[in-house]
C-alpha positions as CSV (number, residue, x, y, z in Angstrom):
1,X,135.8,66.1,64.4
2,X,135.7,69.9,64.5
3,X,137.9,71.5,62.3
4,X,140.1,73.9,64.1
5,X,142.0,75.1,60.9
6,X,139.3,77.8,59.8
7,X,139.9,80.3,62.5
8,X,143.5,80.1,61.8
9,X,143.2,80.2,58.0
10,X,141.0,83.3,58.1
11,X,143.2,85.4,60.4
12,X,146.2,84.4,58.3
13,X,144.0,85.5,55.2
14,X,142.7,88.9,56.7
15,X,145.7,90.2,58.6
16,X,147.6,91.1,55.5
17,X,144.4,92.8,53.7
18,X,144.0,94.7,56.9
19,X,147.4,96.1,56.5
20,X,146.5,97.1,52.9
21,X,143.1,98.8,54.4
22,X,145.1,100.6,56.8
23,X,146.9,102.1,54.0
24,X,143.7,103.4,52.1
25,X,142.2,104.8,55.2
26,X,145.5,106.6,56.3
27,X,146.0,108.3,52.8
28,X,142.3,109.8,53.1
29,X,142.4,111.1,56.4
30,X,145.8,112.0,57.5
31,X,145.9,114.9,54.6
32,X,143.4,116.8,56.9
33,X,145.7,117.6,59.8
34,X,148.1,119.0,57.1
35,X,145.7,121.4,55.5
36,X,146.9,124.5,57.5
37,X,150.2,124.0,56.3
38,X,149.3,123.4,52.8
39,X,147.2,126.4,52.6
40,X,150.1,128.6,53.9
41,X,152.2,126.9,51.4
42,X,150.3,127.0,48.3
43,X,148.6,130.4,49.1
44,X,144.7,129.4,49.4
45,X,142.3,127.0,50.7
46,X,141.1,126.3,47.4
47,X,144.4,125.1,46.0
48,X,145.0,123.0,49.0
49,X,141.4,121.5,48.6
50,X,142.4,119.9,45.2
51,X,144.7,117.7,47.1
52,X,141.5,116.2,48.7
53,X,139.4,116.5,45.6
54,X,141.9,114.8,43.4
55,X,142.2,111.8,45.7
56,X,138.4,111.3,46.1
57,X,137.7,111.7,42.2
58,X,140.3,109.2,41.4
59,X,139.2,107.1,44.3
60,X,135.5,106.9,43.4
61,X,136.2,106.4,39.6
62,X,138.9,103.6,40.6
63,X,137.0,101.7,43.1
64,X,134.6,99.8,40.2
65,X,136.9,99.9,37.5
66,X,139.9,98.2,39.4
67,X,137.4,96.2,41.3
68,X,135.8,94.4,38.1
69,X,139.3,94.1,36.9
70,X,140.3,92.4,39.8
71,X,137.3,90.0,39.5
72,X,138.5,89.3,35.9
73,X,142.2,89.4,36.0
74,X,142.6,88.2,39.7
75,X,142.1,90.4,42.9
76,X,145.6,89.8,44.4
77,X,147.2,90.6,41.1
78,X,145.3,94.0,40.7
79,X,145.4,94.6,44.6
80,X,149.4,94.9,44.2
81,X,149.2,96.8,41.1
82,X,146.8,99.4,43.0
83,X,149.2,99.4,46.0
84,X,152.2,100.2,43.6
85,X,150.3,102.8,42.1
86,X,149.2,104.2,45.2
87,X,152.8,104.1,46.9
88,X,154.4,105.7,43.9
89,X,151.8,108.5,44.2
90,X,153.0,109.0,47.8
91,X,156.7,109.1,46.9
92,X,155.9,111.6,44.2
93,X,154.0,113.6,46.8
94,X,156.7,113.5,49.3
95,X,159.3,114.6,46.9
96,X,157.7,117.6,45.4
97,X,156.9,121.2,46.4
98,X,154.9,121.7,43.0
99,X,151.3,121.8,43.3
100,X,150.8,120.3,40.1
101,X,153.0,117.2,40.7
102,X,151.5,117.2,44.3
103,X,147.8,117.0,42.9
104,X,149.0,114.2,40.4
105,X,150.7,112.3,43.3
106,X,147.4,112.5,45.3
107,X,145.4,111.3,42.4
108,X,147.6,108.2,42.1
109,X,147.0,107.7,45.7
110,X,143.2,107.7,45.0
111,X,143.8,104.2,43.4
112,X,143.9,103.1,47.0
113,X,140.1,103.5,46.5
114,X,139.9,99.8,45.0
115,X,141.5,98.3,48.1
116,X,138.1,97.6,50.0
117,X,136.4,96.1,47.1
118,X,139.3,94.0,46.1
119,X,140.1,93.0,49.7
120,X,136.3,92.1,50.1
121,X,136.6,89.8,46.9
122,X,139.7,88.0,48.2
123,X,137.7,87.2,51.4
124,X,134.8,85.9,49.6
125,X,137.1,83.9,47.2
126,X,139.2,82.4,49.7
127,X,137.3,82.0,53.0
128,X,135.3,79.2,54.1
129,X,131.4,80.2,53.6
130,X,130.7,80.4,57.4
131,X,133.7,82.5,58.0
132,X,132.9,85.3,55.1
133,X,131.0,87.6,57.6
134,X,133.7,87.3,60.3
135,X,136.4,88.3,57.7
136,X,134.5,91.2,56.4
137,X,134.0,92.7,59.7
138,X,137.7,92.6,60.5
139,X,138.2,94.3,57.3
140,X,135.7,97.0,58.5
141,X,137.8,97.1,62.0
142,X,140.9,97.9,60.3
143,X,139.5,100.8,58.0
144,X,137.6,102.2,60.9
145,X,140.4,102.4,63.6
146,X,142.8,103.8,60.7
147,X,140.2,106.6,59.8
148,X,139.5,107.5,63.5
149,X,143.2,107.5,64.2
150,X,144.3,109.2,61.0
151,X,143.7,112.7,62.1
152,X,145.4,112.2,65.4
153,X,148.5,110.5,63.6
154,X,148.6,113.2,61.3
155,X,148.6,116.0,63.8
156,X,151.3,114.4,65.8
157,X,153.3,114.1,62.4
158,X,152.7,117.7,61.5
159,X,153.5,119.0,65.1
160,X,157.1,117.1,64.6
161,X,157.9,117.6,61.2
162,X,156.4,119.1,57.8
163,X,153.7,118.0,55.8
164,X,156.1,115.9,53.4
165,X,156.5,113.5,56.3
166,X,152.8,112.3,55.7
167,X,153.5,111.0,52.4
168,X,156.7,109.5,53.6
169,X,154.9,107.3,56.0
170,X,152.0,106.3,53.7
171,X,154.8,105.3,51.0
172,X,156.3,103.2,53.7
173,X,152.9,101.9,54.5
174,X,152.2,101.2,51.0
175,X,155.5,99.3,50.6
176,X,154.8,97.2,53.9
177,X,151.5,96.3,52.5
178,X,152.8,95.2,49.0
179,X,155.3,92.8,51.0
180,X,152.2,91.6,53.3
181,X,149.9,90.9,50.3
182,X,152.9,89.2,48.0
183,X,153.9,86.9,50.8
184,X,150.8,86.0,52.5
185,X,147.8,86.2,50.4
186,X,147.2,83.0,48.2
187,X,147.6,83.2,44.3
188,X,144.4,84.2,42.3
189,X,141.9,81.6,41.1
190,X,140.2,84.0,38.6
191,X,141.7,84.8,35.3
192,X,139.0,85.8,32.8
193,X,140.3,88.7,30.3
194,X,137.4,87.9,27.8
195,X,135.1,91.2,29.1
196,X,138.4,93.5,29.2
197,X,138.8,92.7,25.3
198,X,135.1,92.9,24.7
199,X,133.6,95.8,26.6
200,X,136.9,98.2,27.7
201,X,135.5,101.2,26.1
202,X,132.1,100.7,27.4
203,X,133.3,100.1,31.0
204,X,135.5,103.5,30.7
205,X,132.3,105.3,30.1
206,X,131.8,105.0,33.7
207,X,135.0,107.0,34.6
208,X,133.8,110.4,33.3
209,X,130.1,110.1,34.5
210,X,131.5,109.2,38.3
211,X,134.1,112.0,37.9
212,X,131.9,114.6,36.5
213,X,128.9,114.0,39.0
214,X,131.2,114.4,41.8
215,X,132.7,117.5,40.2
216,X,129.0,119.0,39.8
217,X,128.4,118.4,43.7
218,X,131.4,120.4,44.5
219,X,130.6,123.2,42.0
220,X,127.3,123.5,43.5
221,X,128.7,124.0,47.0
222,X,131.2,126.5,45.9
223,X,129.5,128.5,42.9
224,X,126.0,127.4,43.0
225,X,124.0,125.2,40.6
226,X,123.0,127.8,38.0
227,X,126.9,128.3,37.3
228,X,128.1,127.5,33.6
229,X,130.8,124.7,35.0
230,X,128.1,123.1,37.2
231,X,125.7,123.0,34.0
232,X,128.6,121.5,32.0
233,X,129.6,119.0,34.5
234,X,125.9,117.9,35.0
235,X,125.7,117.6,31.5
236,X,128.8,115.4,30.9
237,X,127.8,113.2,33.9
238,X,124.3,112.7,32.5
239,X,125.3,112.0,29.0
240,X,128.1,109.6,30.1
241,X,125.8,107.8,32.5
242,X,123.1,107.3,29.7
243,X,126.2,106.0,27.3
244,X,127.5,103.6,29.8
245,X,124.2,102.2,30.8
246,X,123.2,101.6,27.0
247,X,126.3,100.2,26.2
248,X,126.4,97.7,29.1
249,X,122.9,96.6,28.6
250,X,123.4,96.0,25.0
251,X,126.6,93.8,25.1
252,X,126.7,90.2,25.8
253,X,130.0,90.2,28.2
254,X,129.9,93.8,29.8
255,X,133.0,95.0,31.7
256,X,130.6,96.6,34.5
257,X,127.2,95.0,35.0
258,X,124.3,97.4,35.5
259,X,122.2,94.5,36.0
260,X,123.9,93.9,39.6
261,X,122.1,97.2,40.8
262,X,118.8,95.5,39.8
263,X,119.4,92.6,42.3
264,X,116.8,93.0,45.1
265,X,119.7,92.3,47.8
266,X,122.3,94.5,46.3
267,X,119.9,97.5,45.4
268,X,118.3,97.7,48.8
269,X,121.7,97.5,50.6
270,X,122.9,100.4,48.4
271,X,119.9,102.2,49.3
272,X,120.4,101.8,52.9
273,X,124.0,102.8,52.2
274,X,122.7,106.1,50.6
275,X,120.6,106.9,53.8
276,X,123.8,106.4,56.0
277,X,125.8,108.4,53.6
278,X,123.7,111.2,53.5
279,X,123.1,111.7,57.4
280,X,124.9,109.7,59.8
281,X,128.1,109.6,57.8
282,X,128.3,113.4,58.2
283,X,128.5,113.1,62.2
284,X,132.2,114.1,61.9
285,X,131.8,117.1,59.9
286,X,128.8,118.4,62.4
287,X,130.6,117.3,65.5
288,X,133.9,118.9,64.7
289,X,132.3,122.2,64.1
290,X,129.9,121.7,66.9
291,X,132.7,120.8,69.5
292,X,135.1,123.9,68.6
293,X,132.3,126.4,68.4
294,X,132.2,128.9,71.5
295,X,129.0,128.6,73.7
296,X,129.2,132.5,73.4
297,X,128.0,132.2,69.8
298,X,124.8,130.6,70.9
299,X,126.0,126.9,70.3
300,X,128.9,124.8,70.7
301,X,131.1,123.0,73.4
302,X,133.8,125.5,73.1
303,X,136.6,122.8,72.8
304,X,140.2,123.2,71.4
305,X,140.6,121.8,68.1
306,X,142.8,118.8,69.4
307,X,140.0,117.9,72.2
308,X,137.2,118.1,69.5
309,X,139.5,115.7,67.7
310,X,139.0,113.2,70.3
311,X,135.2,113.8,70.8
312,X,134.5,111.0,68.3
313,X,137.3,108.8,69.0
314,X,135.9,106.8,71.8
315,X,132.7,106.2,69.9
316,X,134.8,105.1,66.7
317,X,137.1,102.8,68.7
318,X,133.9,101.0,70.7
319,X,132.1,100.7,67.3
320,X,135.0,99.0,65.7
321,X,135.3,96.6,68.4
322,X,131.7,95.7,67.8
323,X,132.1,94.8,64.3
324,X,132.8,91.0,64.8
325,X,129.9,90.8,67.1
326,X,127.7,92.4,64.3
327,X,128.9,89.8,61.8
328,X,127.7,87.0,64.2
329,X,124.4,88.7,64.6
330,X,123.9,89.1,60.9
331,X,124.4,85.1,60.6
332,X,122.1,84.4,63.4
333,X,119.5,87.0,63.1
334,X,119.6,88.0,59.5
335,X,120.5,91.2,57.7
336,X,116.9,92.7,58.0
337,X,116.5,92.9,61.8
338,X,120.2,93.9,62.4
339,X,120.3,96.5,60.0
340,X,117.0,98.0,61.3
341,X,118.5,98.0,64.9
342,X,121.4,100.2,63.7
343,X,119.1,102.6,62.2
344,X,117.1,102.7,65.3
345,X,120.1,103.5,67.4
346,X,121.2,106.3,64.8
347,X,117.8,107.9,65.4
348,X,118.3,107.3,69.4
349,X,121.6,109.1,69.4
350,X,120.9,112.0,67.4
351,X,117.3,112.4,68.4
352,X,118.7,112.7,72.0
353,X,121.1,115.2,71.0
354,X,118.1,117.6,70.1
355,X,117.2,117.6,73.9
356,X,120.9,117.1,75.5
357,X,123.8,119.1,73.5
358,X,125.2,121.3,76.0
359,X,127.5,119.1,78.1
360,X,130.7,117.2,77.0
361,X,130.2,113.8,78.7
362,X,126.7,113.1,77.8
363,X,127.4,114.4,74.2
364,X,130.3,111.8,74.0
365,X,128.0,109.3,75.3
366,X,125.1,109.9,72.7
367,X,127.9,109.8,70.1
368,X,128.7,106.3,71.3
369,X,125.3,105.3,70.6
370,X,124.8,106.7,67.4
371,X,128.3,105.6,66.0
372,X,127.4,101.9,67.1
373,X,124.4,102.4,65.2
374,X,126.4,103.6,62.2
375,X,128.8,100.7,62.5
376,X,125.9,98.1,62.4
377,X,124.3,99.3,59.2
378,X,128.0,99.7,57.7
379,X,128.9,96.4,58.4
380,X,125.8,94.6,57.4
381,X,125.2,96.2,54.1
382,X,128.7,95.4,53.2
383,X,128.3,91.7,54.3
384,X,124.8,91.5,52.2
385,X,126.4,92.8,49.0
386,X,129.5,90.3,49.3
387,X,127.3,87.4,49.8
388,X,124.7,88.4,47.2
389,X,127.0,89.4,44.5
390,X,127.9,86.4,42.1
391,X,131.3,85.1,43.0
392,X,133.1,86.6,40.0
393,X,131.6,90.2,40.3
394,X,132.1,90.6,44.3
395,X,134.9,93.3,43.7
396,X,132.8,95.0,40.9
397,X,129.4,95.2,43.3
398,X,131.5,96.5,46.3
399,X,133.4,99.0,44.0
400,X,130.0,100.5,42.8
401,X,128.9,100.6,46.5
402,X,131.9,102.8,47.0
403,X,131.1,105.0,44.0
404,X,127.6,105.2,45.4
405,X,128.7,106.2,48.7
406,X,131.0,108.9,47.7
407,X,128.2,110.7,45.8
408,X,125.6,110.3,48.6
409,X,128.5,111.8,51.0
410,X,129.2,114.6,48.8
411,X,125.4,115.4,48.6
412,X,125.1,115.0,52.5
413,X,127.8,117.2,53.1
414,X,126.4,119.8,51.0
415,X,123.2,119.7,52.5
416,X,124.5,119.8,56.1
417,X,126.5,122.8,55.0
418,X,123.6,124.6,53.7
419,X,121.5,123.8,56.9
420,X,124.1,125.1,59.1
421,X,124.3,128.3,57.2
422,X,120.6,128.9,57.6
423,X,120.7,131.4,60.2
424,X,123.6,131.6,62.4
425,X,125.5,133.8,64.8
426,X,127.9,136.4,64.2
427,X,131.1,136.4,66.3
428,X,132.8,139.2,67.9
429,X,132.9,142.4,65.6
430,X,130.8,140.5,63.1
431,X,134.2,138.8,61.8
432,X,132.6,135.3,61.6
433,X,129.3,133.6,61.4
434,X,128.3,130.3,63.2
435,X,125.6,128.1,63.3
436,X,122.8,128.8,65.6
437,X,121.6,126.3,67.9
438,X,118.5,125.9,65.6
439,X,120.6,124.9,62.9
440,X,122.3,122.4,64.7
441,X,119.1,120.9,65.8
442,X,117.8,120.8,62.5
443,X,120.7,119.0,61.2
444,X,120.3,116.6,64.0
445,X,116.7,115.9,62.9
446,X,118.0,115.6,59.4
447,X,120.0,112.7,60.3
448,X,117.2,111.2,62.2
449,X,115.0,111.6,59.2
450,X,117.8,109.7,57.0
451,X,118.1,107.0,59.3
452,X,114.2,106.7,59.4
453,X,114.1,106.1,55.7
454,X,117.0,104.0,56.0
455,X,115.2,101.6,58.3
456,X,112.5,101.5,55.9
457,X,114.8,100.2,53.1
458,X,116.3,97.8,55.7
459,X,113.1,95.9,56.0
460,X,113.4,95.2,52.3
461,X,116.6,93.4,53.0
462,X,116.5,89.3,53.2
463,X,116.4,87.7,56.4
464,X,118.7,85.0,55.4
465,X,121.4,85.3,52.5
466,X,123.0,81.9,51.1
467,X,126.2,82.7,49.1
468,X,125.5,83.4,45.4
469,X,127.5,81.2,42.8
470,X,129.1,82.3,39.7
471,X,127.4,84.5,37.1
472,X,123.8,84.3,38.6
473,X,122.2,87.4,37.7
474,X,118.4,88.5,37.1
């Protein structure tokens, strides 16, 4: 007799996790809508920018570390802790007008970066094997829809109240997520604190390595690679990374397992993710500027900021709706062909933008094509990593994936910004300098090139991928 309880059990498991993922996505995106007000209140873009930077640094460092602690101490337990820290950060940010405390609150909110790897681990731990891919796709739907609507929601909040209301909303959402996880997610099966005792110091070496690398990339964009602080950040990142790798390879029970990245399925999946983050993930940055830039400058659509914000919204919503279908395609046809298809769609979308980028509706249609391709790759590589990692290291593996993505996105953002500054056209009176049409075409081709390289990586992915048991490493 066919088991009809599995669909119900996966939805009951995933729905509270989706609430948690919405919290992390809104904390990341809604702050952008408040940047103009924050700049006015704190006096400069650089000061307000630290509210984004502190969140990103904390998020990147915490994703792998909290993810691994979840593998060892229980993912539900650690997820509740992460949500509590993040919610407290929202409360602090909502109650203060001091920049220092606001930055501290945002850094605490950054603990939400571990929500995704912890949720992936919970799905792998509790879901039936044939429902894991579907569960991962539903989590991706929640994260994508929340990210796509975060700017719109944030804009509405700013129009009706001040920026502190954004943090009050995220605090309320965080409290709701804590209740949902506590009531509806099954207790943890894992409890193995041995690696925490044996190698806490070695695992913590990963934190300065990740933070320093991201600070170096950020500083290169602002002050250049030759600036003394850039060199300091690079040196600290290199030394910490080398010490971490040496330590984790030399102990019997490492907190963070370097050998995970050497597993072919995980290694090639992360390379696909790097290609995606360098190129297609920059679509929001590229098209937000292109949409608002006046055609009188030689390129752009001349849309208002609000309308430009909606330029990618249909593409993101359509893409999110396709995620469960992507999961079924992966299970039926394998990760290799599905990921390759995703990269081909990215090439088709951005390649066509080279030829047609002057009319709003065709641009929106092409953005749908590339966005669906991005979503296909995004979901597929997550499914591969979740299934390929040993059961007791799923959250660690996906946490490392988040760090790699953050680093690649930072490098891609700096690359795109540099390319868009290559020539440019001055506005009226020479007051502003905008990218030229040739600059945008070069960026579109850059995204195509990264997608082509990604398609080559995709051919190294397995055609079929069974779930890997506990502690099976190369």
